[in-house]
KELO-207813 format. One record per atom (N, C-alpha, C): residue in three letters; x, y, z. Coordinates in steps of 0.2 Angstrom, whole numbers, padded with zeros to 4 digits, always signed. Each point is the difference from the previous one (the first is absolute). Layout:
BEGIN
ALAXYZ
...
This chain:
BEGIN
MET+0355+1188+0887
MET+0004-0006+0000
MET-0001-0004+0006
GLU-0003-0006+0001
GLU-0001-0003+0006
GLU+0007-0005+0001
VAL+0003+0001+0006
VAL+0005-0004+0001
VAL-0002-0007+0002
SER+0003-0005-0003
SER-0002-0007+0001
SER+0006-0004+0003
LEU+0002+0002+0006
LEU+0005-0003+0003
LEU-0003-0006+0005
LEU+0000-0006-0002
LEU-0003-0005+0004
LEU-0007+0002+0003
ALA-0005+0002-0005
ALA-0006+0003+0002
ALA-0003-0002+0007
GLU+0000-0007+0001
GLU-0003-0003+0005
GLU+0003+0002+0007
HIS+0007+0002+0000
HIS+0003+0001+0006
HIS+0002+0008+0001
LYS-0002+0004-0004
LYS+0001+0007+0000
LYS-0005+0004+0004
LYS+0002+0005+0003
LYS-0004+0005+0003
LYS+0003+0007+0000
VAL-0005+0005+0000
VAL+0003+0007+0000
VAL+0001+0002+0007
THR+0006+0002+0001
THR+0002+0002+0007
THR+0001+0007+0001
ALA+0000+0004-0005
ALA+0001+0008+0001
ALA-0001+0003-0007
LYS-0002+0006+0000
LYS+0000+0004-0006
LYS+0002+0007+0002
ALA+0003+0003-0006
ALA+0002+0007+0001
ALA-0001+0004-0007
VAL+0001+0006+0000
VAL-0001+0004-0006
VAL+0005+0006+0000
ALA+0001+0002-0006
ALA+0004+0006-0001
ALA-0003+0004-0006
HIS-0002+0006+0002
HIS-0003+0005-0004
HIS+0006+0004-0003
MET+0002-0001-0007
MET+0005+0003-0003
MET-0001+0008-0001
LYS+0005+0004+0000
LYS+0000+0007-0002
LYS+0006+0002-0003
GLY+0000+0005-0004
GLY+0005+0002-0004
GLY-0002+0006-0004
PRO+0005+0005-0002
PRO-0002+0006-0004
PRO-0003-0002-0006
ASP+0002-0005-0003
ASP-0003-0002-0007
ASP-0004-0007+0000
LEU-0003-0001+0006
LEU-0004-0006+0001
LEU-0007+0002+0000
LYS-0004-0003-0004
LYS-0008+0002+0001
LYS-0003-0005+0005
SER+0002-0006+0000
SER-0003-0005+0005
SER+0005-0005+0001
GLY-0001-0004+0006
GLY+0004-0006+0001
GLY-0001-0003+0007
THR-0001-0006+0000
THR-0001-0004+0006
THR+0003-0007+0000
ALA+0003-0001+0005
ALA+0003-0007+0001
ALA-0003-0004+0006
HIS-0002-0006-0002
HIS-0004-0004+0005
HIS+0005-0006+0002
PHE+0001-0001+0006
PHE+0004-0005+0003
PHE-0004-0005+0004
THR+0000-0006-0002
THR-0003-0006+0004
THR+0005-0005+0002
GLU+0000-0001+0006
GLU+0004-0006+0003
GLU-0004-0006+0001
TYR+0003-0006-0003
TYR-0003-0006+0001
TYR+0005-0004+0004
ASP-0003-0005+0004
ASP+0003-0005+0004
ASP-0001-0006-0004
VAL+0005-0004-0002
VAL-0001-0006-0003
VAL+0004-0005+0004
ASP-0003-0004+0005
ASP+0004-0005+0004
ASP+0005+0003+0004
GLY-0001+0007+0003
GLY+0005+0003+0004
GLY+0005+0004-0004
TRP+0000+0000-0007
TRP+0004+0005-0004
TRP-0004+0006-0002
LYS+0003+0006+0000
LYS-0003+0006-0002
LYS+0002+0002-0007
TYR-0006+0001-0004
TYR+0001+0003-0007
TYR-0004+0006+0000
VAL+0003+0005-0003
VAL-0003+0007-0001
VAL-0001+0001-0007
HIS-0007+0001-0002
HIS-0002+0001-0007
HIS+0000+0008+0000
ILE+0003+0003-0005
ILE-0001+0007-0001
ILE-0003+0002-0007
LYS-0005+0004+0000
LYS-0002+0002-0006
LYS+0000+0008+0000
LEU+0004+0003-0005
LEU+0001+0007-0001
LEU-0003+0002-0006
GLU-0004+0005+0000
GLU-0003+0003-0007
GLU+0001+0007+0001
VAL+0003+0003-0006
VAL+0001+0008+0000
VAL-0002+0002-0007
GLN-0002+0007+0001
GLN-0001+0004-0007
GLN+0003+0006+0001
GLY+0005+0001-0004
GLY+0004+0006+0000
GLY+0001+0004-0006
ASP+0003+0006+0000
ASP+0001+0004-0006
ASP+0005-0004-0004
PRO-0002-0002-0007
PRO+0004-0004-0004
PRO+0007+0003-0002
ALA+0000+0006+0001
ALA+0007+0004-0001
ALA+0005-0002+0005
VAL-0003-0002+0006
VAL+0005-0002+0006
VAL-0001-0007+0001
PHE-0006-0003+0001
PHE+0000-0007+0000
PHE+0000-0003-0007
THR+0006+0000-0002
THR+0001-0002-0007
THR-0001-0008-0001
GLU-0002-0001-0006
GLU-0001-0007-0002
GLU+0007-0004+0001
GLY-0001-0006+0003
GLY+0005-0004+0002
GLY+0000-0002+0007
LYS+0005-0003+0003
LYS+0001-0002+0007
LYS+0003+0005+0004
HIS-0003+0000+0007
HIS+0002+0005+0005
HIS+0001-0004+0006
ALA+0006+0002+0004
ALA+0001-0004+0006
ALA-0005+0001+0005
VAL-0001-0005+0004
VAL-0005+0001+0006
VAL+0004-0003+0006
HIS+0000+0004+0005
HIS+0003-0003+0006
HIS-0004+0002+0007
ILE+0001-0004+0005
ILE-0003+0002+0006
ILE+0006+0004+0004
HIS-0002+0006+0002
HIS+0006+0004+0004
HIS-0001+0000+0007
GLU+0005+0001+0004
GLU+0000-0001+0007
GLU-0004+0005+0005
LYS-0002+0005-0003
LYS-0004+0005+0004
LYS-0007+0002-0003
ALA-0005+0001+0004
ALA-0007+0002-0002
ALA+0000+0007-0001
ALA+0004+0003-0005
ALA+0001+0007+0000
ALA+0000+0002-0008
CYS-0005+0003-0002
CYS-0001+0002-0007
CYS-0002+0007-0001
ASP+0002+0004+0005
ASP-0002+0007+0000
ASP+0005+0005-0001
CYS+0006-0002-0002
CYS+0006+0004-0002
CYS+0001+0001-0007
ASP+0004+0005-0002
ASP+0002+0000-0007
ASP+0004-0006-0003
GLY-0003-0002-0005
GLY+0004-0006-0003
GLY-0001-0007+0004
PHE-0004+0000+0005
PHE-0001-0005+0004
PHE+0006-0003+0003
LYS+0005+0004+0001
LYS+0006-0002+0003
LYS+0000-0002+0008
CYS-0006+0002+0003
CYS-0001-0001+0007
CYS-0002-0007+0001
ALA-0002-0004-0005
ALA-0002-0007+0000
ALA+0006-0005+0002
GLY+0006+0003-0001
GLY+0007-0003+0002
GLY+0001-0005-0006
GLY+0004-0005+0002
GLY+0003-0005-0005
GLY-0005-0006+0000
HIS+0002-0005-0003
HIS-0004-0006-0001
HIS-0001-0004+0007
PHE-0006-0003+0001
PHE-0001-0004+0006
PHE+0004-0006+0000
ASP+0004-0001+0005
ASP+0005-0005+0001
ASP+0002-0001+0007
PRO-0005-0002+0004
PRO+0001-0001+0007
PRO+0005-0005+0002
GLY+0002-0001+0006
GLY+0004-0005+0003
GLY+0007+0002+0001
PRO+0003-0005+0003
PRO+0007+0002+0003
PRO+0005+0001-0006
ASN-0002-0003-0006
ASN+0005+0001-0006
ASN-0003+0004-0005
GLY-0006+0004+0001
GLY-0003+0004-0004
GLY+0004+0005-0003
ASN-0001+0003-0006
ASN+0003+0005-0003
ASN-0005+0004-0005
THR-0002+0006+0003
THR-0005+0003-0004
THR+0002+0005-0006
ASP+0007+0000-0001
ASP+0002+0003-0006
ASP-0003-0002-0006
PRO-0004+0005-0003
PRO-0004-0002-0006
PRO+0004-0003-0006
ASP+0006+0001-0001
ASP+0004-0002-0005
ASP+0005-0006+0002
ALA+0004+0001+0005
ALA+0005-0005+0002
ALA-0002-0007+0001
ASN-0005-0001+0004
ASN-0003-0007+0001
ASN-0005-0002-0004
HIS-0001+0004-0006
HIS-0006-0001-0004
HIS-0001-0007-0003
GLY-0006-0003+0000
GLY-0002-0006-0002
GLY-0001-0005+0006
TYR+0003+0002+0006
TYR-0001-0004+0006
TYR-0004+0003+0006
HIS-0002+0006-0001
HIS-0004+0003+0005
HIS-0007-0004+0001
SER-0003+0000+0006
SER-0006-0003+0001
SER-0006+0004-0004
GLY+0002+0007-0001
GLY-0005+0004-0003
GLY+0000+0000-0008
ASP+0005-0004-0003
ASP+0000+0000-0007
ASP-0006-0004-0003
LEU-0003+0003-0005
LEU-0006-0003-0004
LEU+0002+0001-0007
PRO-0004-0004-0004
PRO+0000+0000-0007
PRO-0002+0007-0002
SER+0003+0002-0006
SER-0002+0007-0003
SER-0007+0000-0003
ILE-0003+0006+0000
ILE-0007+0000-0002
ILE+0000+0002-0008
SER-0004-0003-0004
SER-0001+0002-0007
SER-0005+0005-0001
VAL+0002+0005-0003
VAL-0004+0006-0002
VAL-0001+0000-0007
ASP-0006+0002-0002
ASP-0002+0000-0007
ASP+0001+0007-0003
ALA-0002+0001-0006
ALA+0001+0007-0004
ALA-0004+0005+0003
HIS-0005-0002+0004
HIS-0005+0005+0003
HIS+0002+0002+0007
GLY+0005-0003+0003
GLY+0002+0001+0007
GLY-0003-0004+0005
HIS-0004-0005-0003
HIS-0003-0005+0005
HIS+0005-0006+0001
GLY+0000-0002+0006
GLY+0004-0006+0002
GLY-0003-0004+0005
VAL+0002-0007+0000
VAL-0003-0004+0004
VAL+0006-0005+0002
LEU+0001-0002+0007
LEU+0005-0005+0002
LEU-0004-0004+0005
GLU+0001-0007-0001
GLU-0003-0005+0004
GLU+0006-0004+0002
ALA+0002-0001+0006
ALA+0005-0004+0002
ALA-0001-0003+0007
ILE+0003-0006+0001
ILE+0000-0004+0006
ILE+0007+0000+0003
THR+0001+0002+0007
THR+0007+0000+0003
THR-0001-0004+0006
THR+0006-0003+0002
THR+0001-0003+0006
THR+0005+0004+0004
ARG+0002+0005-0003
ARG+0006+0004+0004
ARG-0003+0005+0005
VAL-0006+0001+0000
VAL-0003+0004+0006
VAL-0007-0003+0002
THR-0002+0003+0006
THR-0007-0002+0003
THR-0003+0006+0002
LEU-0007-0001+0001
LEU-0004+0005+0003
LEU-0001-0001+0007
SER+0000-0006+0002
SER-0001-0002+0007
SER+0007+0001+0004
ASP+0000+0000+0006
ASP+0006+0002+0004
ASP+0005-0005-0001
GLY+0006+0002+0000
GLY+0006-0004-0001
GLY+0006+0004-0003
PRO+0006-0003-0001
PRO+0006+0003-0002
PRO+0000+0004-0006
VAL-0005-0002-0005
VAL+0000+0003-0006
VAL-0007+0004-0002
SER-0003+0001+0006
SER-0007+0003-0001
SER+0000+0007-0002
LEU-0004+0002-0005
LEU+0000+0007-0003
LEU-0004+0004+0005
LEU-0003-0003+0005
LEU-0004+0004+0005
LEU+0002-0001+0007
GLY+0006-0004+0001
GLY+0002-0001+0006
GLY+0004+0005+0004
LYS-0001+0000+0007
LYS+0003+0005+0004
LYS+0008-0001+0000
GLU+0002-0006+0000
GLU+0007-0001+0000
GLU+0003+0000-0007
SER-0003-0003-0005
SER+0003+0001-0007
SER-0001+0006-0004
ALA-0005+0004+0002
ALA-0002+0006-0003
ALA-0003+0005+0004
PRO+0004+0002+0005
PRO-0003+0005+0005
PRO-0003+0006-0002
GLU+0003+0003-0006
GLU-0003+0006-0003
GLU-0005-0002-0006
GLY-0002-0006+0000
GLY-0004-0002-0006
GLY+0004-0001-0006
THR-0004-0002-0006
THR+0003-0001-0006
THR-0004+0004-0006
SER+0003+0000-0006
SER-0003+0003-0005
SER+0001-0004-0007
LEU-0004+0001-0005
LEU+0001-0003-0006
LEU+0002+0006-0005
MET+0005-0002-0004
MET+0003+0005-0004
MET+0000-0002-0008
ILE-0001+0004-0004
ILE+0000-0001-0007
ILE+0006+0005-0003
HIS+0005-0003-0004
HIS+0005+0004-0002
HIS+0000+0001-0008
ALA+0004+0005-0002
ALA-0001+0002-0007
ALA+0003-0005-0005
HIS+0005-0005+0002
HIS+0003-0004-0005
HIS-0001-0007+0002
LEU+0002-0005-0004
LEU+0000-0007+0001
LEU+0005-0002+0006
ASP-0002-0005+0003
ASP+0004-0003+0005
ASP+0004-0006-0002
PRO+0007+0001-0001
PRO+0004-0006-0002
PRO+0001-0006+0005
HIS-0002+0002+0006
HIS+0001-0005+0006
HIS+0007-0002+0000
THR+0005+0004-0001
THR+0007-0001+0001
THR+0002+0005+0005
PRO+0006-0001+0003
PRO+0003+0006+0004
PRO+0003+0005-0004
GLY+0001+0006+0003
GLY+0003+0005-0004
GLY+0003+0005+0006
GLU+0004+0005-0002
GLU+0003+0004+0004
GLU-0005+0005+0004
THR+0001+0001+0007
THR-0004+0004+0004
THR-0001+0007-0003
GLY-0007+0001+0000
GLY-0002+0007-0003
GLY+0000+0000-0008
SER+0001-0005-0003
SER+0000+0000-0007
SER-0007+0000-0004
GLY-0005-0002+0004
GLY-0007-0001-0003
GLY-0001-0006-0004
HIS+0005-0005+0001
HIS+0000-0006-0004
HIS-0006-0004+0001
SER-0003+0001+0006
SER-0006-0005+0002
SER-0006+0003-0003
GLY-0001+0005-0003
GLY-0006+0003-0003
GLY+0000+0008-0001
GLY+0005+0003+0003
GLY+0000+0007-0002
GLY-0005+0004+0004
PRO-0002+0006-0003
PRO-0005+0005+0004
PRO-0006-0004+0002
ARG-0003+0003+0006
ARG-0006-0003+0003
ARG-0006+0004-0003
LEU-0005-0004-0003
LEU-0005+0003-0003
LEU-0007+0001+0004
ALA-0001-0006+0004
ALA-0006+0000+0004
ALA+0002-0004+0006
CYS-0004+0002+0006
CYS+0001-0003+0006
CYS-0006-0001+0004
GLY-0001-0005+0004
GLY-0006-0001+0004
GLY+0002-0004+0006
THR-0002+0003+0006
THR+0001-0004+0006
THR-0004-0006+0001
ILE+0003-0005+0002
ILE-0004-0007+0001
ILE-0003+0000+0007
ASP-0007+0000+0000
ASP-0004+0000+0006
ASP-0004-0006+0000
LYS+0000-0003+0007
LYS-0005-0006+0001
LYS-0007+0002-0001
VAL-0003-0005-0003
VAL-0008+0001-0002
VAL-0003-0004+0006
């Protein structure tokens, strides 16, 4: 998909990639491309995964950017909460849900465990700034991309309820290209 945001005024200003991993994931990669259109940043995300269809079940699965570049622990809990920097940020995955900088649309997975998500967001950037996924101030520990077991309703729920997507199926640290 080519992003056509005022084509004559856009330029690519940064790129990043996340190589997804998970016990039931065969392959997965997310490409992040930041565009500058007249001084405004847009980040295009393309995520493609192939997982075990018994786990990556047909339907929609929540996708979020998490606050830490850490995917090496059991259940990916070390990736922390949802990316939501700033003085009023709230990284609780359930309580502030729908309003985090790291909230993305859900990925659609087919009956064979294959899923593709393409989205454009203005909630984050790759270049330096207050909502940068790669920034020293906004993300001192880096960030990661997470795929969850369930649909994301994009509404708040009780802390610890799993309302925002449930168990974590796959994780990839977001690295500058």
